[in-house]
Each structure stands twice: as C-alpha cells, then as structure tokens.
Phi, psi and omega in degrees: 000124183229162178202161176233129176241153178240149172206155178257133181295127177273156180302320181293348178279350187260159179262186182296340179271354179092001179263154173299128179299138189305321183288342179296333179299330176294325176288329174293322174302319180299321177302310179299316181297315181299316180291321179296312183292328176294319181292319184282323191222284182198171181285158176302321179301315180295321178300315180293323177295338176268013172085013181245156175227161180228068180293149175285132177248345176198146178211151177206153180210136174244128183260132181250319182203153184274157173247156182234169177310136176077357172296143173262127184249148170248131180248110176269127182235141180227136182244133175226166182241093182286344178204183182283347179238350184249148174231140181241137175241131174249142186229149168223131181247126180241151168278131187296317189290331180236003179056026176287134174287121182262319183203154173216149182188196183206160166223144172243141184229153177243130173288128177227159174273183182300333180276355179090009179273135179301141177229157179296148174297131181304139183303323180299315179292315179303317180297321181291323181286321183280350181278000000 
C-alpha cells in the first residue's frame, strides 16, 4: 500500500547552515505515514478513539542530499505488515523540482492498547493492506 504526500520546507525546519535539520526528516516521515494510514483506513485520532496506539519501536534514515527552505518535497510512503502486531512504513523523500532522492528510511510501529499491551492489527486494516 503506497501514497505520496507533498510539503513545502518551512524556515523553522532548517539549521544555521540553511539545510533541513537531519531529525526533521523523521517528522516528514510522520506526514507521509499519517496521510497514508488515513487514506487506507482511518485517521490517527480515530485510531486512538478506538483505544489503540501506534508507538514507534524502530526508525532509520539514510541521507542522500539536503533540502533547503521553500523546497517542495514529495514523501513516498509504503506500508507493510511484518507481523500480527507490527506495521512497517518505508519512505523516500524527493525534491519535487528535480526529483532528486534526498532521504529514505523506515519506521516500525506496534499496535498497543491504552495500557501499552501489544494487540493484533485490526482485521479490517490487514485486509485492506493485503488486498
């Protein structure tokens, strides 16, 4: 299951050298993830209202080239199900005007209940991803 989201780099996303600060790419991953899961299933707010959470259990990012203030970025996100309780998102971030790959990475999440205990991925979501 894949999706593409766009965003424009804000001035506050950059460091003193004018480049997007390295940790900001993780928040860009969140933009892609949020939009993908909303498109496929439901919003994070709705997921939480149904008593589930999706904490990050692992994350990684490889940087290829920097982005600067006012660049328009495309965030390609892909969702897979590596286990009955985990969901994995893979990301690639491109600059829109030249399609240069800027960063790629992943996050893995575990479905948990309000008490923090792992729970199975809901059947409805699993069916949508596997179809």
